[in-house]
C-alpha positions in Angstrom: 28.9 14.0 6.1 25.4 11.9 4.9 24.5 13.8 1.4 28.8 13.4 1.3 28.4 9.9 1.9 25.6 9.5 -0.7 27.4 11.6 -3.2 30.3 9.7 -3.5 28.2 6.3 -3.0 26.2 6.7 -5.7 26.6 9.9 -7.8 26.2 13.4 -7.7 22.5 14.7 -8.8 23.3 14.9 -12.5 24.5 11.6 -12.4 21.0 10.2 -11.9 19.7 12.6 -14.0 22.0 11.8 -16.9 21.3 8.1 -16.2 17.3 8.8 -16.8 18.1 11.1 -19.6 19.4 8.0 -21.0 17.1 5.6 -19.5 13.5 6.4 -20.0 13.6 6.5 -23.4 15.6 2.9 -23.7 13.0 1.7 -21.4 10.5 2.8 -23.2 11.9 1.5 -26.5 12.9 -1.8 -24.7 9.4 -2.4 -23.7 7.7 -2.1 -27.0 9.4 -5.3 -28.0 7.5 -7.6 -25.3 4.3 -5.4 -26.0 4.7 -6.3 -29.4 5.4 -9.9 -28.6 2.2 -9.9 -25.9 -0.2 -8.5 -29.1 1.3 -10.7 -31.1 0.3 -13.7 -28.8 -3.1 -11.8 -27.7 -4.4 -12.1 -31.6 -3.2 -15.7 -31.8 -4.2 -16.5 -27.7 -8.3 -15.5 -29.3 -8.0 -17.9 -32.2 -9.8 -21.0 -31.4 -7.0 -23.7 -30.2 -4.5 -23.6 -27.9 -1.8 -24.9 -31.0 -1.9 -21.7 -32.8 -0.3 -19.9 -29.9 2.2 -23.0 -29.3 3.4 -23.2 -33.2 3.7 -19.3 -33.1 5.7 -19.7 -30.1 8.1 -22.5 -31.3 8.4 -20.8 -34.7 9.4 -17.5 -32.9 11.6 -19.2 -31.1 13.5 -21.0 -33.8 14.1 -17.1 -34.9 14.6 -15.2 -32.5 17.4 -17.8 -30.9 19.5 -16.6 -34.1 19.0 -12.6 -33.5 19.7 -13.5 -29.5 22.5 -15.9 -30.5 23.8 -12.8 -32.4 23.2 -10.2 -29.8 27.0 -9.5 -30.0 26.5 -7.1 -32.7 24.5 -5.2 -30.2 26.4 -5.6 -27.5 30.1 -5.1 -28.9 28.7 -1.9 -31.5 27.4 -0.1 -28.2 30.6 -1.1 -26.0 33.2 0.1 -28.6 31.0 3.0 -30.2 30.8 3.9 -26.2 33.9 4.4 -25.8 35.1 5.7 -29.1 32.5 8.6 -28.5 34.3 9.2 -24.9 37.7 9.2 -26.9 36.3 11.5 -29.7 37.1 9.2 -32.4 35.2 9.7 -35.3 36.9 7.7 -37.9 36.9 4.8 -35.6 33.2 5.2 -35.0 32.5 5.3 -38.5 34.7 2.0 -38.7 32.3 0.3 -36.2 29.0 0.7 -37.7 30.0 -0.5 -41.2 32.1 -3.4 -40.0 28.9 -4.2 -38.1 26.4 -4.1 -40.7 28.9 -6.1 -42.8 29.2 -8.9 -40.5 25.0 -9.0 -40.0 24.2 -8.7 -43.6 26.4 -11.6 -44.2 25.4 -13.5 -41.2 21.6 -13.0 -42.4 22.2 -14.3 -45.9 24.3 -17.3 -44.4 21.0 -18.3 -42.2 18.6 -17.9 -45.7 21.0 -20.1 -47.7 20.9 -22.8 -44.5 17.3 -22.7 -43.9 16.1 -25.5 -45.1 18.3 -28.0 -43.0 18.2 -25.5 -39.9 14.2 -25.5 -39.8 14.7 -29.2 -40.2 17.3 -29.9 -37.2 15.5 -27.1 -34.9 11.8 -28.7 -35.4 13.1 -32.4 -34.6 14.5 -30.8 -31.0 11.3 -28.9 -30.5 8.8 -31.6 -30.4 5.3 -31.1 -29.6 2.0 -31.9 -31.4 1.7 -32.5 -35.2 -0.4 -28.9 -35.0 2.2 -27.2 -33.1 4.6 -28.6 -35.4 2.9 -27.5 -38.5 2.3 -24.0 -37.4 5.8 -24.2 -36.6 7.3 -24.3 -39.7 4.5 -22.2 -41.6 5.9 -19.3 -39.1 9.4 -19.5 -39.0 9.9 -20.2 -43.1 8.2 -16.7 -43.3 10.4 -15.3 -40.5 13.8 -16.3 -41.3 13.9 -14.2 -44.8 14.1 -11.1 -42.2 17.0 -12.2 -40.8 19.3 -9.9 -42.3 17.3 -6.9 -41.4 16.7 -7.8 -37.7 20.7 -8.5 -37.3 21.7 -5.1 -38.9 19.2 -3.0 -36.7 20.6 -4.8 -33.9 23.9 -2.8 -35.2 21.6 0.2 -36.0 20.3 0.5 -32.3 23.8 -0.4 -30.8 25.6 2.7 -32.6 23.0 5.2 -31.5 23.0 3.5 -28.1 26.7 4.0 -28.0 26.3 7.6 -29.1 23.6 8.2 -26.2 20.8 8.8 -29.2 18.2 7.2 -26.9 15.9 9.4 -28.2 16.1 8.5 -31.9 16.4 4.5 -30.6 12.7 5.0 -29.0 11.6 6.8 -32.0 12.9 3.6 -34.5 11.3 0.9 -32.4 7.9 2.8 -31.7 7.7 3.3 -35.7 8.6 -0.6 -36.3 6.4 -1.9 -33.7 3.5 -0.1 -34.6 3.7 -0.7 -38.3 4.1 -4.4 -37.1 0.8 -4.2 -34.8 -1.0 -2.6 -37.5 -0.3 -5.4 -40.1 -0.6 -7.9 -36.8 -4.5 -7.1 -36.9 -4.9 -6.4 -40.7 -3.5 -9.9 -41.7 -4.7 -11.7 -39.1 -8.0 -10.4 -38.1 -8.9 -9.0 -41.2 -7.3 -11.1 -44.0 -7.6 -14.3 -41.8 -4.1 -15.3 -42.1 -3.7 -16.7 -38.5 0.1 -17.6 -37.8 1.2 -16.2 -41.4 -0.4 -13.3 -40.6 1.7 -12.5 -37.5 5.1 -14.0 -39.2 4.5 -11.9 -42.7 3.8 -8.6 -40.3 7.0 -9.0 -38.5 8.5 -9.5 -41.6 7.6 -6.5 -43.1 8.3 -4.6 -39.9 11.8 -5.4 -39.7 12.6 -4.3 -43.0 10.5 -0.7 -42.4 12.5 -0.2 -38.9 16.3 -0.5 -41.1 15.3 2.0 -43.3 14.5 4.2 -40.7 17.2 3.5 -38.3 19.9 4.4 -41.4 18.0 7.6 -41.5 18.3 8.1 -38.2 22.5 7.2 -38.4 22.9 10.1 -40.9 21.4 12.8 -38.4 24.0 12.1 -36.0 26.7 15.1 -36.1 29.6 13.1 -37.8 32.2 14.7 -40.0 31.4 11.1 -41.8 34.2 11.0 -44.2 34.8 7.3 -45.7 38.6 7.4 -46.1 40.9 5.0 -47.3 42.2 3.9 -44.2 38.6 3.0 -42.9 38.0 0.9 -46.3 41.3 -0.7 -46.0 40.2 -1.5 -42.1 36.8 -2.6 -43.2 37.9 -5.6 -45.1 41.3 -6.8 -44.2 40.9 -10.0 -43.6 43.7 -9.6 -39.9 40.8 -7.0 -38.7 37.7 -9.0 -39.1 39.3 -12.0 -37.3 40.5 -9.3 -34.5 36.5 -8.4 -34.6 35.3 -11.9 -34.3 37.7 -12.5 -31.3 36.6 -9.7 -29.6 32.4 -11.0 -30.3 33.4 -14.4 -29.3 33.2 -14.4 -25.8 29.4 -12.7 -26.1 28.9 -15.0 -28.8 29.4 -18.3 -26.4 27.7 -16.3 -23.2 24.7 -15.4 -25.5 24.5 -18.8 -26.4 24.3 -20.4 -23.1 21.7 -18.2 -22.6 19.6 -19.0 -25.7 20.0 -23.2 -24.6 18.4 -22.1 -21.3 15.0 -20.3 -23.5 15.3 -22.7 -25.9 15.0 -25.9 -23.2 12.2 -23.6 -21.3 10.2 -23.8 -24.8 11.3 -27.2 -26.1 10.5 -29.0 -22.7 6.9 -26.8 -22.1 6.2 -28.3 -25.6 6.7 -31.9 -24.3 4.6 -31.3 -21.2 1.4 -30.4 -23.5 -0.1 -28.2 -25.6 -1.6 -26.2 -22.7 2.0 -26.1 -21.2 3.8 -24.8 -23.9 1.0 -22.1 -24.9 1.0 -20.9 -20.8 4.5 -20.7 -21.0 4.9 -18.9 -24.0 2.4 -16.0 -21.7 4.8 -15.9 -19.3 7.7 -15.6 -21.2 6.6 -12.9 -22.8 6.2 -10.9 -19.4 9.6 -11.8 -18.7 10.8 -10.4 -21.3 8.6 -7.5 -20.5 10.6 -7.3 -17.4 13.8 -7.7 -18.7 13.4 -5.5 -21.4 12.5 -2.7 -19.0 14.9 -3.9 -16.3 17.9 -3.1 -19.6 16.6 0.0 -20.1 18.7 1.3 -16.9 21.2 -1.2 -18.0 21.6 0.5 -21.5 22.0 3.3 -20.2 24.9 2.2 -17.9 26.3 0.3 -21.0 26.7 4.1 -22.6 27.7 5.9 -19.6 30.1 3.0 -18.0 31.8 2.9 -21.8 32.2 6.5 -22.2 33.7 7.1 -18.8 36.2 4.2 -19.5 37.1 5.6 -22.5 37.7 9.2 -20.8 39.5 7.0 -18.4 37.9 8.2 -15.8 37.4 4.9 -13.3 35.7 7.5 -10.3 33.3 8.3 -11.8 33.1 4.7 -13.7 32.5 3.2 -10.1 29.6 5.9 -9.0 27.9 5.3 -12.2 27.8 1.5 -11.4 26.3 2.2 -8.1 23.8 4.7 -9.5 22.4 1.9 -12.0 22.2 -0.6 -9.1 20.0 1.6 -6.7 17.5 2.0 -9.5 17.4 -1.0 -11.3 16.4 -2.9 -7.7 13.6 0.2 -7.3 12.7 -0.6 -10.8 12.4 -4.3 -10.0 10.3 -4.1 -6.8 8.2 -2.3 -8.9 7.6 -5.1 -11.3 7.0 -7.5 -8.6 4.0 -5.7 -6.7 2.4 -5.1 -10.5 2.4 -8.9 -11.0 1.8 -9.5 -7.4 -1.6 -7.0 -7.6 -2.4 -7.4 -11.7 -1.2 -10.9 -12.5 -4.8 -12.5 -12.8 -5.7 -9.6 -14.6 -3.2 -9.4 -17.2 -3.3 -13.4 -18.0 -7.0 -13.0 -18.9 -6.0 -9.9 -21.4 -3.7 -12.3 -23.3 -6.0 -15.1 -23.5 -9.7 -16.4 -23.3 -8.8 -20.6 -23.2 -9.8 -21.4 -19.6 -7.5 -24.6 -20.0 -4.3 -22.3 -20.6 -5.2 -19.8 -18.1 -5.2 -22.0 -15.1 -2.3 -23.6 -16.4 -0.9 -20.0 -16.5 -2.0 -19.0 -13.2 -0.3 -21.9 -11.9 3.1 -20.4 -12.5 2.6 -16.8 -11.9 4.2 -17.0 -8.2 7.5 -17.3 -10.1 7.0 -14.5 -12.3 6.1 -12.4 -9.2 9.9 -13.2 -8.0 11.8 -12.7 -10.9 12.1 -9.5 -11.4 13.9 -9.4 -7.9 16.1 -12.0 -8.3 17.1 -11.1 -12.1 18.1 -7.4 -11.9 21.3 -8.0 -10.4 22.5 -9.9 -14.1 20.6 -7.4 -16.1 22.4 -4.6 -14.7 25.9 -5.9 -14.6 26.0 -7.1 -18.0 25.5 -3.5 -18.6 28.4 -3.1 -17.0 30.5 -5.1 -18.4 29.3 -4.2 -22.0 30.5 -0.7 -21.2 33.7 -2.1 -20.3 34.0 -4.5 -22.7 34.9 -7.4 -20.3 33.3 -10.2 -22.8 35.7 -13.1 -21.1 33.8 -12.3 -17.8 30.2 -12.5 -19.0 31.2 -15.8 -20.9 32.7 -17.5 -17.6 30.0 -16.2 -15.2 27.1 -17.4 -18.3 28.5 -20.5 -18.6 28.9 -21.4 -14.5 25.5 -20.3 -14.1 24.4 -22.4 -16.5 26.0 -25.5 -16.2 26.2 -25.1 -12.6 22.8 -23.7 -11.9 20.2 -24.2 -14.9 20.6 -27.8 -16.0 21.9 -29.1 -12.6 18.5 -27.4 -10.5 16.4 -28.9 -13.8 17.3 -31.9 -13.1 17.2 -32.2 -9.7 13.4 -30.7 -9.9 12.4 -32.2 -13.1 9.9 -34.7 -11.0 7.9 -31.3 -10.1 7.1 -30.7 -13.9 6.8 -27.1 -15.2 7.3 -25.7 -11.3 11.0 -27.3 -11.6 11.4 -26.0 -15.0 10.7 -22.4 -13.4 12.7 -22.9 -10.5 15.5 -23.6 -12.6 15.3 -20.6 -14.2 14.9 -18.9 -11.1 18.3 -20.1 -10.0 20.2 -19.5 -12.7 19.0 -15.9 -13.1 20.2 -15.3 -9.7 23.4 -17.2 -9.9 24.3 -15.2 -13.3 23.6 -11.6 -10.8 25.7 -13.5 -8.1 28.5 -14.2 -9.6 29.1 -11.4 -12.0 29.0 -9.2 -8.9 31.5 -11.1 -7.2 33.9 -10.7 -9.6 33.1 -7.3 -10.3 33.8 -5.7 -6.7 36.9 -8.4 -6.6 38.3 -6.5 -9.9 37.3 -2.9 -8.4 38.6 -3.1 -5.3 41.6 -4.5 -6.6 
């Protein structure tokens, strides 16, 4: 009876095996991204002044604001590709890939053309010391030229994930980040390019990653027949409008999320160079947490999307429960790791005493975050697979303007502690609202 209950509630053994077969490569590949960010931070963090790290952090936020804002390219591509995979529709799958790449290159080119006003406005909003402003501009003026490749990479990775090619995703990210790491060490430590070296290394790695990704796509077993119908649909204005309407809700959802991350970075800059540098280190650890938990969520995206495409609702429910169970388990491991090794991890990133002292004051928030946030990561993946973007939008708006900003306003007298408390409340509100709607939707 007990075994029967767990099989019905939390899936059969093969469900867990398939989840891990997809999730483990995604966890490893996702973790390489913040690990590389930590390497960037460590390389800059061992330079002589905190403003090098503060400047590169603000500059990176200005550029990643665009890539994260355009994460709808990855999400919608994954959801649509997963459903076409479940429906075994090869022609639709090719159309999804081509349309995504077309939009990605167009958006990247547009940002390059608008770089002057975008950087001026962003830096004015960022604030910070004169040195932080100088190095932030230096960094972002290089990185912005990589946006076409960075956005196209979102489409490539999303499409491969939708087709459950997680090992290919792992290989792409490992090779790309290895290139970035080696160039980081060469440009910064070898050639002494400081902040410019970190930016240039990332720029080269983004275009290298795109070439590697396109090569991986060619290995996927599809007919790859680009019929006249695909070309007609690809360039039809009505189809493009329909595509953007589909992504509009994900865009709004991501914009709200980005507002919170950018606000933390910019508000930290206003609290001082040591605060913004300490927050940069903690935010990199937060990304390490989020990308690890996203591995389970990414696997759930692909499996839930496949079940949705095959119209198998009973299996869909079991897959969600399987994902929830393992997401919570991984979150507990993360929290324990920061409780036991937090001080040591901070000392590995920087040897600036003032930054270490500040970062240690806010480390307890990082210990609590995995358990508070794991629910929103998993349910985000579920709703990407279901392509119910409107729900993702609504819950994010509620969590942002009904959670994060009111909490920060009420707690701003506590300084940076108030900022981190507001962020924890924001992540918890996301998970609760998504879970509430899912179970309401499921039982209805």
